[in-house]
PDB file of N, CA, C and O in Angstrom:
ATOM      1  N   MET A   1      17.578   4.931 -19.743  1.00  0.00           N
ATOM      2  CA  MET A   1      16.807   5.491 -18.669  1.00  0.00           C
ATOM      3  C   MET A   1      17.255   4.866 -17.344  1.00  0.00           C
ATOM      4  O   MET A   1      16.445   4.301 -16.609  1.00  0.00           O
ATOM      5  N   ALA A   2      18.528   4.974 -17.056  1.00  0.00           N
ATOM      6  CA  ALA A   2      19.075   4.413 -15.828  1.00  0.00           C
ATOM      7  C   ALA A   2      18.843   5.376 -14.668  1.00  0.00           C
ATOM      8  O   ALA A   2      18.965   6.592 -14.816  1.00  0.00           O
ATOM      9  N   THR A   3      18.510   4.815 -13.524  1.00  0.00           N
ATOM     10  CA  THR A   3      18.309   5.613 -12.331  1.00  0.00           C
ATOM     11  C   THR A   3      19.626   5.725 -11.591  1.00  0.00           C
ATOM     12  O   THR A   3      20.265   4.717 -11.291  1.00  0.00           O
ATOM     13  N   GLN A   4      20.031   6.952 -11.298  1.00  0.00           N
ATOM     14  CA  GLN A   4      21.301   7.168 -10.616  1.00  0.00           C
ATOM     15  C   GLN A   4      21.071   7.873  -9.289  1.00  0.00           C
ATOM     16  O   GLN A   4      20.215   8.749  -9.171  1.00  0.00           O
ATOM     17  N   VAL A   5      21.853   7.473  -8.296  1.00  0.00           N
ATOM     18  CA  VAL A   5      21.806   8.093  -6.984  1.00  0.00           C
ATOM     19  C   VAL A   5      23.247   8.313  -6.546  1.00  0.00           C
ATOM     20  O   VAL A   5      24.087   7.424  -6.685  1.00  0.00           O
ATOM     21  N   THR A   6      23.533   9.498  -6.017  1.00  0.00           N
ATOM     22  CA  THR A   6      24.894   9.774  -5.568  1.00  0.00           C
ATOM     23  C   THR A   6      25.045   9.359  -4.105  1.00  0.00           C
ATOM     24  O   THR A   6      24.136   9.528  -3.293  1.00  0.00           O
ATOM     25  N   VAL A   7      26.222   8.811  -3.795  1.00  0.00           N
ATOM     26  CA  VAL A   7      26.546   8.412  -2.432  1.00  0.00           C
ATOM     27  C   VAL A   7      27.328   9.560  -1.802  1.00  0.00           C
ATOM     28  O   VAL A   7      28.417   9.908  -2.257  1.00  0.00           O
ATOM     29  N   LYS A   8      26.759  10.139  -0.753  1.00  0.00           N
ATOM     30  CA  LYS A   8      27.398  11.276  -0.095  1.00  0.00           C
ATOM     31  C   LYS A   8      28.038  10.821   1.211  1.00  0.00           C
ATOM     32  O   LYS A   8      27.402  10.151   2.024  1.00  0.00           O
ATOM     33  N   ASN A   9      29.289  11.186   1.401  1.00  0.00           N
ATOM     34  CA  ASN A   9      30.032  10.876   2.634  1.00  0.00           C
ATOM     35  C   ASN A   9      30.070   9.380   2.937  1.00  0.00           C
ATOM     36  O   ASN A   9      30.118   8.991   4.104  1.00  0.00           O
ATOM     37  N   GLY A  10      30.049   8.549   1.920  1.00  0.00           N
ATOM     38  CA  GLY A  10      30.123   7.102   2.111  1.00  0.00           C
ATOM     39  C   GLY A  10      28.880   6.496   2.749  1.00  0.00           C
ATOM     40  O   GLY A  10      28.931   5.366   3.234  1.00  0.00           O
ATOM     41  N   ASN A  11      27.769   7.221   2.758  1.00  0.00           N
ATOM     42  CA  ASN A  11      26.533   6.737   3.369  1.00  0.00           C
ATOM     43  C   ASN A  11      25.764   5.898   2.359  1.00  0.00           C
ATOM     44  O   ASN A  11      24.899   6.402   1.644  1.00  0.00           O
ATOM     45  N   LEU A  12      26.089   4.626   2.313  1.00  0.00           N
ATOM     46  CA  LEU A  12      25.483   3.732   1.326  1.00  0.00           C
ATOM     47  C   LEU A  12      24.029   3.410   1.673  1.00  0.00           C
ATOM     48  O   LEU A  12      23.205   3.231   0.777  1.00  0.00           O
ATOM     49  N   ASP A  13      23.710   3.336   2.964  1.00  0.00           N
ATOM     50  CA  ASP A  13      22.333   3.027   3.371  1.00  0.00           C
ATOM     51  C   ASP A  13      21.361   4.103   2.883  1.00  0.00           C
ATOM     52  O   ASP A  13      20.286   3.789   2.372  1.00  0.00           O
ATOM     53  N   LEU A  14      21.743   5.366   3.044  1.00  0.00           N
ATOM     54  CA  LEU A  14      20.883   6.464   2.592  1.00  0.00           C
ATOM     55  C   LEU A  14      20.732   6.437   1.065  1.00  0.00           C
ATOM     56  O   LEU A  14      19.643   6.652   0.534  1.00  0.00           O
ATOM     57  N   ALA A  15      21.833   6.171   0.378  1.00  0.00           N
ATOM     58  CA  ALA A  15      21.784   6.117  -1.088  1.00  0.00           C
ATOM     59  C   ALA A  15      20.885   4.970  -1.554  1.00  0.00           C
ATOM     60  O   ALA A  15      20.132   5.128  -2.515  1.00  0.00           O
ATOM     61  N   LEU A  16      20.956   3.832  -0.889  1.00  0.00           N
ATOM     62  CA  LEU A  16      20.115   2.690  -1.252  1.00  0.00           C
ATOM     63  C   LEU A  16      18.642   3.012  -1.018  1.00  0.00           C
ATOM     64  O   LEU A  16      17.786   2.655  -1.827  1.00  0.00           O
ATOM     65  N   ARG A  17      18.351   3.689   0.096  1.00  0.00           N
ATOM     66  CA  ARG A  17      16.966   4.073   0.392  1.00  0.00           C
ATOM     67  C   ARG A  17      16.438   5.036  -0.671  1.00  0.00           C
ATOM     68  O   ARG A  17      15.307   4.894  -1.137  1.00  0.00           O
ATOM     69  N   LYS A  18      17.264   6.021  -1.053  1.00  0.00           N
ATOM     70  CA  LYS A  18      16.864   6.976  -2.094  1.00  0.00           C
ATOM     71  C   LYS A  18      16.616   6.256  -3.418  1.00  0.00           C
ATOM     72  O   LYS A  18      15.661   6.562  -4.132  1.00  0.00           O
ATOM     73  N   PHE A  19      17.496   5.287  -3.741  1.00  0.00           N
ATOM     74  CA  PHE A  19      17.347   4.529  -4.982  1.00  0.00           C
ATOM     75  C   PHE A  19      16.027   3.764  -4.994  1.00  0.00           C
ATOM     76  O   PHE A  19      15.295   3.786  -5.983  1.00  0.00           O
ATOM     77  N   LYS A  20      15.730   3.084  -3.879  1.00  0.00           N
ATOM     78  CA  LYS A  20      14.484   2.317  -3.806  1.00  0.00           C
ATOM     79  C   LYS A  20      13.266   3.224  -3.934  1.00  0.00           C
ATOM     80  O   LYS A  20      12.273   2.844  -4.555  1.00  0.00           O
ATOM     81  N   GLN A  21      13.334   4.416  -3.353  1.00  0.00           N
ATOM     82  CA  GLN A  21      12.222   5.358  -3.459  1.00  0.00           C
ATOM     83  C   GLN A  21      12.028   5.804  -4.905  1.00  0.00           C
ATOM     84  O   GLN A  21      10.900   5.872  -5.394  1.00  0.00           O
ATOM     85  N   LYS A  22      13.136   6.109  -5.587  1.00  0.00           N
ATOM     86  CA  LYS A  22      13.033   6.545  -6.989  1.00  0.00           C
ATOM     87  C   LYS A  22      12.449   5.446  -7.867  1.00  0.00           C
ATOM     88  O   LYS A  22      11.589   5.702  -8.709  1.00  0.00           O
ATOM     89  N   VAL A  23      12.924   4.223  -7.663  1.00  0.00           N
ATOM     90  CA  VAL A  23      12.452   3.095  -8.467  1.00  0.00           C
ATOM     91  C   VAL A  23      10.968   2.853  -8.208  1.00  0.00           C
ATOM     92  O   VAL A  23      10.206   2.605  -9.142  1.00  0.00           O
ATOM     93  N   ALA A  24      10.554   2.925  -6.936  1.00  0.00           N
ATOM     94  CA  ALA A  24       9.142   2.708  -6.600  1.00  0.00           C
ATOM     95  C   ALA A  24       8.275   3.812  -7.193  1.00  0.00           C
ATOM     96  O   ALA A  24       7.164   3.553  -7.654  1.00  0.00           O
ATOM     97  N   ARG A  25       8.780   5.039  -7.181  1.00  0.00           N
ATOM     98  CA  ARG A  25       8.022   6.167  -7.729  1.00  0.00           C
ATOM     99  C   ARG A  25       7.842   6.014  -9.233  1.00  0.00           C
ATOM    100  O   ARG A  25       6.820   6.429  -9.780  1.00  0.00           O
ATOM    101  N   ASP A  26       8.827   5.421  -9.905  1.00  0.00           N
ATOM    102  CA  ASP A  26       8.730   5.203 -11.348  1.00  0.00           C
ATOM    103  C   ASP A  26       7.780   4.062 -11.695  1.00  0.00           C
ATOM    104  O   ASP A  26       7.375   3.923 -12.849  1.00  0.00           O
ATOM    105  N   GLY A  27       7.423   3.250 -10.711  1.00  0.00           N
ATOM    106  CA  GLY A  27       6.471   2.170 -10.944  1.00  0.00           C
ATOM    107  C   GLY A  27       7.094   0.893 -11.455  1.00  0.00           C
ATOM    108  O   GLY A  27       6.394   0.057 -12.027  1.00  0.00           O
ATOM    109  N   VAL A  28       8.381   0.717 -11.268  1.00  0.00           N
ATOM    110  CA  VAL A  28       9.062  -0.475 -11.771  1.00  0.00           C
ATOM    111  C   VAL A  28       8.573  -1.748 -11.082  1.00  0.00           C
ATOM    112  O   VAL A  28       8.269  -2.719 -11.775  1.00  0.00           O
ATOM    113  N   PRO A  29       8.483  -1.792  -9.735  1.00  0.00           N
ATOM    114  CA  PRO A  29       8.035  -3.047  -9.110  1.00  0.00           C
ATOM    115  C   PRO A  29       6.622  -3.461  -9.523  1.00  0.00           C
ATOM    116  O   PRO A  29       6.368  -4.642  -9.763  1.00  0.00           O
ATOM    117  N   SER A  30       5.718  -2.510  -9.605  1.00  0.00           N
ATOM    118  CA  SER A  30       4.349  -2.868  -9.991  1.00  0.00           C
ATOM    119  C   SER A  30       4.285  -3.316 -11.450  1.00  0.00           C
ATOM    120  O   SER A  30       3.498  -4.194 -11.805  1.00  0.00           O
ATOM    121  N   GLU A  31       5.111  -2.712 -12.282  1.00  0.00           N
ATOM    122  CA  GLU A  31       5.160  -3.114 -13.697  1.00  0.00           C
ATOM    123  C   GLU A  31       5.689  -4.537 -13.819  1.00  0.00           C
ATOM    124  O   GLU A  31       5.167  -5.321 -14.611  1.00  0.00           O
ATOM    125  N   CYS A  32       6.711  -4.879 -13.051  1.00  0.00           N
ATOM    126  CA  CYS A  32       7.262  -6.239 -13.083  1.00  0.00           C
ATOM    127  C   CYS A  32       6.222  -7.246 -12.604  1.00  0.00           C
ATOM    128  O   CYS A  32       6.069  -8.318 -13.189  1.00  0.00           O
ATOM    129  N   LYS A  33       5.514  -6.898 -11.545  1.00  0.00           N
ATOM    130  CA  LYS A  33       4.499  -7.792 -11.008  1.00  0.00           C
ATOM    131  C   LYS A  33       3.388  -8.009 -12.031  1.00  0.00           C
ATOM    132  O   LYS A  33       2.872  -9.115 -12.185  1.00  0.00           O
ATOM    133  N   LYS A  34       3.032  -6.931 -12.725  1.00  0.00           N
ATOM    134  CA  LYS A  34       1.967  -7.020 -13.718  1.00  0.00           C
ATOM    135  C   LYS A  34       2.369  -7.913 -14.893  1.00  0.00           C
ATOM    136  O   LYS A  34       1.519  -8.582 -15.481  1.00  0.00           O
ATOM    137  N   ARG A  35       3.640  -7.926 -15.233  1.00  0.00           N
ATOM    138  CA  ARG A  35       4.100  -8.690 -16.394  1.00  0.00           C
ATOM    139  C   ARG A  35       4.555 -10.109 -16.056  1.00  0.00           C
ATOM    140  O   ARG A  35       4.993 -10.837 -16.947  1.00  0.00           O
ATOM    141  N   GLU A  36       4.461 -10.517 -14.783  1.00  0.00           N
ATOM    142  CA  GLU A  36       4.900 -11.859 -14.399  1.00  0.00           C
ATOM    143  C   GLU A  36       4.088 -12.942 -15.095  1.00  0.00           C
ATOM    144  O   GLU A  36       4.639 -13.962 -15.510  1.00  0.00           O
ATOM    145  N   ALA A  37       2.793 -12.728 -15.225  1.00  0.00           N
ATOM    146  CA  ALA A  37       1.928 -13.739 -15.825  1.00  0.00           C
ATOM    147  C   ALA A  37       0.882 -13.052 -16.683  1.00  0.00           C
ATOM    148  O   ALA A  37       0.551 -11.886 -16.466  1.00  0.00           O
ATOM    149  N   TYR A  38       0.373 -13.771 -17.644  1.00  0.00           N
ATOM    150  CA  TYR A  38      -0.649 -13.233 -18.536  1.00  0.00           C
ATOM    151  C   TYR A  38      -1.994 -13.252 -17.833  1.00  0.00           C
ATOM    152  O   TYR A  38      -2.379 -14.255 -17.231  1.00  0.00           O
ATOM    153  N   ASP A  39      -2.701 -12.145 -17.913  1.00  0.00           N
ATOM    154  CA  ASP A  39      -4.062 -12.067 -17.401  1.00  0.00           C
ATOM    155  C   ASP A  39      -5.018 -11.992 -18.588  1.00  0.00           C
ATOM    156  O   ASP A  39      -4.823 -11.208 -19.517  1.00  0.00           O
ATOM    157  N   LYS A  40      -6.044 -12.819 -18.533  1.00  0.00           N
ATOM    158  CA  LYS A  40      -7.030 -12.783 -19.601  1.00  0.00           C
ATOM    159  C   LYS A  40      -7.780 -11.453 -19.543  1.00  0.00           C
ATOM    160  O   LYS A  40      -7.894 -10.860 -18.471  1.00  0.00           O
ATOM    161  N   PRO A  41      -8.291 -10.977 -20.674  1.00  0.00           N
ATOM    162  CA  PRO A  41      -8.985  -9.691 -20.703  1.00  0.00           C
ATOM    163  C   PRO A  41     -10.138  -9.590 -19.708  1.00  0.00           C
ATOM    164  O   PRO A  41     -10.351  -8.532 -19.116  1.00  0.00           O
ATOM    165  N   GLY A  42     -10.874 -10.667 -19.523  1.00  0.00           N
ATOM    166  CA  GLY A  42     -11.983 -10.644 -18.572  1.00  0.00           C
ATOM    167  C   GLY A  42     -11.502 -10.467 -17.145  1.00  0.00           C
ATOM    168  O   GLY A  42     -12.130  -9.770 -16.348  1.00  0.00           O
ATOM    169  N   VAL A  43     -10.386 -11.101 -16.828  1.00  0.00           N
ATOM    170  CA  VAL A  43      -9.815 -10.981 -15.489  1.00  0.00           C
ATOM    171  C   VAL A  43      -9.344  -9.541 -15.267  1.00  0.00           C
ATOM    172  O   VAL A  43      -9.539  -8.975 -14.191  1.00  0.00           O
ATOM    173  N   ARG A  44      -8.724  -8.959 -16.291  1.00  0.00           N
ATOM    174  CA  ARG A  44      -8.261  -7.559 -16.184  1.00  0.00           C
ATOM    175  C   ARG A  44      -9.441  -6.614 -15.960  1.00  0.00           C
ATOM    176  O   ARG A  44      -9.368  -5.695 -15.144  1.00  0.00           O
ATOM    177  N   ARG A  45     -10.530  -6.853 -16.698  1.00  0.00           N
ATOM    178  CA  ARG A  45     -11.718  -6.006 -16.550  1.00  0.00           C
ATOM    179  C   ARG A  45     -12.304  -6.113 -15.147  1.00  0.00           C
ATOM    180  O   ARG A  45     -12.659  -5.105 -14.536  1.00  0.00           O
ATOM    181  N   ARG A  46     -12.404  -7.339 -14.642  1.00  0.00           N
ATOM    182  CA  ARG A  46     -12.941  -7.529 -13.290  1.00  0.00           C
ATOM    183  C   ARG A  46     -12.073  -6.843 -12.247  1.00  0.00           C
ATOM    184  O   ARG A  46     -12.586  -6.219 -11.319  1.00  0.00           O
ATOM    185  N   ALA A  47     -10.758  -6.959 -12.397  1.00  0.00           N
ATOM    186  CA  ALA A  47      -9.844  -6.327 -11.438  1.00  0.00           C
ATOM    187  C   ALA A  47      -9.970  -4.811 -11.499  1.00  0.00           C
ATOM    188  O   ALA A  47      -9.962  -4.147 -10.462  1.00  0.00           O
ATOM    189  N   ALA A  48     -10.086  -4.260 -12.702  1.00  0.00           N
ATOM    190  CA  ALA A  48     -10.221  -2.807 -12.843  1.00  0.00           C
ATOM    191  C   ALA A  48     -11.538  -2.325 -12.233  1.00  0.00           C
ATOM    192  O   ALA A  48     -11.585  -1.284 -11.578  1.00  0.00           O
ATOM    193  N   LYS A  49     -12.606  -3.094 -12.457  1.00  0.00           N
ATOM    194  CA  LYS A  49     -13.907  -2.723 -11.895  1.00  0.00           C
ATOM    195  C   LYS A  49     -13.867  -2.782 -10.378  1.00  0.00           C
ATOM    196  O   LYS A  49     -14.391  -1.896  -9.702  1.00  0.00           O
ATOM    197  N   LYS A  50     -13.243  -3.829  -9.843  1.00  0.00           N
ATOM    198  CA  LYS A  50     -13.129  -3.984  -8.394  1.00  0.00           C
ATOM    199  C   LYS A  50     -12.322  -2.840  -7.785  1.00  0.00           C
ATOM    200  O   LYS A  50     -12.686  -2.308  -6.736  1.00  0.00           O
ATOM    201  N   GLU A  51     -11.234  -2.465  -8.438  1.00  0.00           N
ATOM    202  CA  GLU A  51     -10.415  -1.358  -7.942  1.00  0.00           C
ATOM    203  C   GLU A  51     -11.178  -0.035  -8.025  1.00  0.00           C
ATOM    204  O   GLU A  51     -11.066   0.806  -7.133  1.00  0.00           O
ATOM    205  N   GLY A  52     -11.939   0.145  -9.077  1.00  0.00           N
ATOM    206  CA  GLY A  52     -12.749   1.354  -9.205  1.00  0.00           C
ATOM    207  C   GLY A  52     -13.782   1.461  -8.092  1.00  0.00           C
ATOM    208  O   GLY A  52     -14.009   2.543  -7.551  1.00  0.00           O
ATOM    209  N   ILE A  53     -14.402   0.348  -7.756  1.00  0.00           N
ATOM    210  CA  ILE A  53     -15.381   0.339  -6.670  1.00  0.00           C
ATOM    211  C   ILE A  53     -14.696   0.672  -5.348  1.00  0.00           C
ATOM    212  O   ILE A  53     -15.218   1.441  -4.541  1.00  0.00           O
ATOM    213  N   LYS A  54     -13.523   0.084  -5.141  1.00  0.00           N
ATOM    214  CA  LYS A  54     -12.773   0.340  -3.906  1.00  0.00           C
ATOM    215  C   LYS A  54     -12.395   1.815  -3.790  1.00  0.00           C
ATOM    216  O   LYS A  54     -12.537   2.412  -2.723  1.00  0.00           O
ATOM    217  N   ASN A  55     -11.915   2.402  -4.886  1.00  0.00           N
ATOM    218  CA  ASN A  55     -11.539   3.816  -4.874  1.00  0.00           C
ATOM    219  C   ASN A  55     -12.753   4.713  -4.663  1.00  0.00           C
ATOM    220  O   ASN A  55     -12.668   5.728  -3.972  1.00  0.00           O
ATOM    221  N   SER A  56     -13.877   4.339  -5.255  1.00  0.00           N
ATOM    222  CA  SER A  56     -15.105   5.107  -5.085  1.00  0.00           C
ATOM    223  C   SER A  56     -15.549   5.091  -3.626  1.00  0.00           C
ATOM    224  O   SER A  56     -15.954   6.118  -3.082  1.00  0.00           O
ATOM    225  N   GLN A  57     -15.471   3.923  -2.999  1.00  0.00           N
ATOM    226  CA  GLN A  57     -15.841   3.818  -1.593  1.00  0.00           C
ATOM    227  C   GLN A  57     -14.909   4.650  -0.718  1.00  0.00           C
ATOM    228  O   GLN A  57     -15.355   5.271   0.247  1.00  0.00           O
ATOM    229  N   LYS A  58     -13.617   4.667  -1.050  1.00  0.00           N
ATOM    230  CA  LYS A  58     -12.659   5.495  -0.304  1.00  0.00           C
ATOM    231  C   LYS A  58     -13.018   6.969  -0.429  1.00  0.00           C
ATOM    232  O   LYS A  58     -13.023   7.701   0.560  1.00  0.00           O
ATOM    233  N   ARG A  59     -13.319   7.400  -1.657  1.00  0.00           N
ATOM    234  CA  ARG A  59     -13.684   8.806  -1.874  1.00  0.00           C
ATOM    235  C   ARG A  59     -14.941   9.167  -1.100  1.00  0.00           C
ATOM    236  O   ARG A  59     -15.004  10.221  -0.468  1.00  0.00           O
ATOM    237  N   ASN A  60     -15.939   8.296  -1.150  1.00  0.00           N
ATOM    238  CA  ASN A  60     -17.185   8.558  -0.431  1.00  0.00           C
ATOM    239  C   ASN A  60     -16.948   8.617   1.071  1.00  0.00           C
ATOM    240  O   ASN A  60     -17.529   9.455   1.761  1.00  0.00           O
ATOM    241  N   LYS A  61     -16.102   7.738   1.576  1.00  0.00           N
ATOM    242  CA  LYS A  61     -15.790   7.728   3.001  1.00  0.00           C
ATOM    243  C   LYS A  61     -15.081   9.020   3.397  1.00  0.00           C
ATOM    244  O   LYS A  61     -15.401   9.609   4.430  1.00  0.00           O
ATOM    245  N   ASN A  62     -14.120   9.466   2.585  1.00  0.00           N
ATOM    246  CA  ASN A  62     -13.397  10.698   2.871  1.00  0.00           C
ATOM    247  C   ASN A  62     -14.315  11.912   2.786  1.00  0.00           C
ATOM    248  O   ASN A  62     -14.217  12.819   3.613  1.00  0.00           O
ATOM    249  N   ASN A  63     -15.196  11.939   1.807  1.00  0.00           N
ATOM    250  CA  ASN A  63     -16.124  13.052   1.678  1.00  0.00           C
ATOM    251  C   ASN A  63     -17.087  13.113   2.854  1.00  0.00           C
ATOM    252  O   ASN A  63     -17.421  14.193   3.344  1.00  0.00           O
ATOM    253  N   LYS A  64     -17.531  11.939   3.303  1.00  0.00           N
ATOM    254  CA  LYS A  64     -18.457  11.898   4.430  1.00  0.00           C
ATOM    255  C   LYS A  64     -17.772  12.413   5.708  1.00  0.00           C
ATOM    256  O   LYS A  64     -18.389  13.126   6.500  1.00  0.00           O
ATOM    257  N   ASN A  65     -16.507  12.053   5.902  1.00  0.00           N
ATOM    258  CA  ASN A  65     -15.764  12.505   7.069  1.00  0.00           C
ATOM    259  C   ASN A  65     -15.506  14.012   7.023  1.00  0.00           C
ATOM    260  O   ASN A  65     -15.499  14.671   8.063  1.00  0.00           O
ATOM    261  N   ASN A  66     -15.299  14.550   5.846  1.00  0.00           N
ATOM    262  CA  ASN A  66     -15.027  15.978   5.714  1.00  0.00           C
ATOM    263  C   ASN A  66     -16.267  16.829   5.967  1.00  0.00           C
ATOM    264  O   ASN A  66     -16.153  17.973   6.406  1.00  0.00           O
ATOM    265  N   ARG A  67     -17.456  16.278   5.693  1.00  0.00           N
ATOM    266  CA  ARG A  67     -18.695  17.037   5.873  1.00  0.00           C
ATOM    267  C   ARG A  67     -19.082  17.182   7.340  1.00  0.00           C
ATOM    268  O   ARG A  67     -19.745  18.148   7.718  1.00  0.00           O
ATOM    269  N   ASP A  68     -18.671  16.227   8.161  1.00  0.00           N
ATOM    270  CA  ASP A  68     -19.079  16.262   9.576  1.00  0.00           C
ATOM    271  C   ASP A  68     -18.426  17.382  10.335  1.00  0.00           C
ATOM    272  O   ASP A  68     -18.668  17.541  11.531  1.00  0.00           O
TER     273      ASP A  68
END
């Protein structure tokens, strides 16, 4: 599952940018960060709950702005 990007007209900067975008879209950096250290199950649960609350607040804020 190798990610490939073609270099057009010798434009290496554009190819590198495209590569980084593809890798980020696949979730490789976040997966590496997640696997750097072991998280205890309780810590994982707390983080998931905290993220859920944050996302809920974002949704509520967006819904409130759309109603006005």
